[in-house]
LUMSE-105231 format. One line per field, with one value per residue (C-alpha): residue number from 1; residue in one letter; x, y, z. Coordinates in Angstrom, 1 decimal. Example, Ala and Ser with C-alpha at 12.3 -4.5 7.8 and 13.67 -1.06 7.14 Angstrom:
<atoms>
seq <- [1; 2]
type <- [a; s]
east <- [12.3; 13.7]
north <- [-4.5; -1.1]
up <- [7.8; 7.1]
</atoms>
This chain:
<atoms>
seq <- [1; 2; 3; 4; 5; 6; 7; 8; 9; 10; 11; 12; 13; 14; 15; 16; 17; 18; 19; 20; 21; 22; 23; 24; 25; 26; 27; 28; 29; 30; 31; 32; 33; 34; 35; 36; 37; 38; 39; 40; 41; 42; 43; 44; 45; 46; 47; 48; 49; 50; 51; 52; 53; 54; 55; 56; 57; 58; 59; 60; 61; 62; 63; 64; 65; 66; 67; 68; 69]
type <- [m; s; f; d; f; k; i; p; d; d; d; v; k; e; y; r; k; w; l; k; e; h; n; k; v; c; e; s; k; d; v; g; a; i; g; g; r; m; n; f; s; f; t; p; t; s; l; g; c; i; l; i; i; k; c; a; c; g; e; k; l; d; l; s; h; s; e; e; w]
east <- [-17.4; -13.9; -11.2; -7.4; -5.3; -1.6; 1.1; 3.9; 7.4; 8.5; 5.7; 6.6; 10.2; 8.8; 6.6; 9.4; 11.6; 8.8; 8.1; 11.7; 11.8; 8.3; 9.1; 11.8; 9.2; 5.9; 4.2; 2.0; 4.6; 3.9; 0.1; -1.6; -0.2; -1.1; -0.6; -3.4; -1.3; -1.3; -4.4; -4.1; -6.9; -7.4; -10.0; -10.4; -11.4; -11.9; -8.4; -6.4; -6.3; -5.9; -3.6; -3.2; -1.4; -2.4; -0.6; -2.6; -0.9; -2.5; 0.5; -0.3; 1.6; -0.1; 1.1; -1.6; 0.8; -2.2; 0.2; 0.8; -2.9]
north <- [-7.5; -7.5; -5.0; -5.5; -3.0; -3.0; -1.3; 0.3; -0.9; 2.4; 2.2; -1.4; -0.3; 2.6; 0.1; -2.3; 0.5; 1.7; -1.8; -2.5; 0.6; 0.1; -3.5; -2.1; -0.3; -2.1; -3.8; -5.8; -7.4; -10.9; -10.6; -13.4; -16.8; -16.3; -12.6; -10.0; -7.5; -5.1; -3.8; -2.5; -0.1; 1.0; 3.7; 4.7; 8.3; 10.4; 11.9; 8.8; 5.9; 6.4; 3.7; 3.5; 0.7; 0.4; -1.8; -3.6; -1.2; 1.8; 3.2; 4.2; 4.7; 6.8; 5.9; 7.9; 10.6; 13.0; 15.9; 14.7; 14.6]
up <- [-14.5; -13.2; -12.4; -12.4; -10.5; -11.1; -9.1; -11.2; -10.7; -9.2; -6.6; -5.8; -5.0; -2.9; -1.0; -0.4; 0.9; 3.2; 4.4; 5.3; 7.5; 8.9; 9.9; 12.3; 14.4; 13.7; 16.6; 14.2; 12.0; 13.3; 12.8; 10.9; 9.9; 6.2; 5.9; 5.8; 7.7; 4.8; 3.2; -0.4; -1.2; -4.8; -5.5; -9.1; -9.7; -12.9; -12.2; -11.3; -9.0; -5.3; -3.8; -0.1; 1.7; 5.4; 7.9; 10.7; 13.2; 11.5; 9.5; 5.9; 2.7; 0.1; -3.4; -5.2; -6.6; -6.7; -7.1; -10.6; -11.6]
</atoms>
């Protein structure tokens, strides 16, 4: 069994905008030689998919849009 999770283009734009601003203040932006600083968490539910992006510093971006469910 396999699962594929895709991030819609609008959410990718929102993530990139958030990341650009977050990089200005993040103390963990130089963590890891091969990445791994950002954790993308996908949790499928019966109502929709919860998508939370968490930086190694602890800041989170919630792209779940649960208000639309």
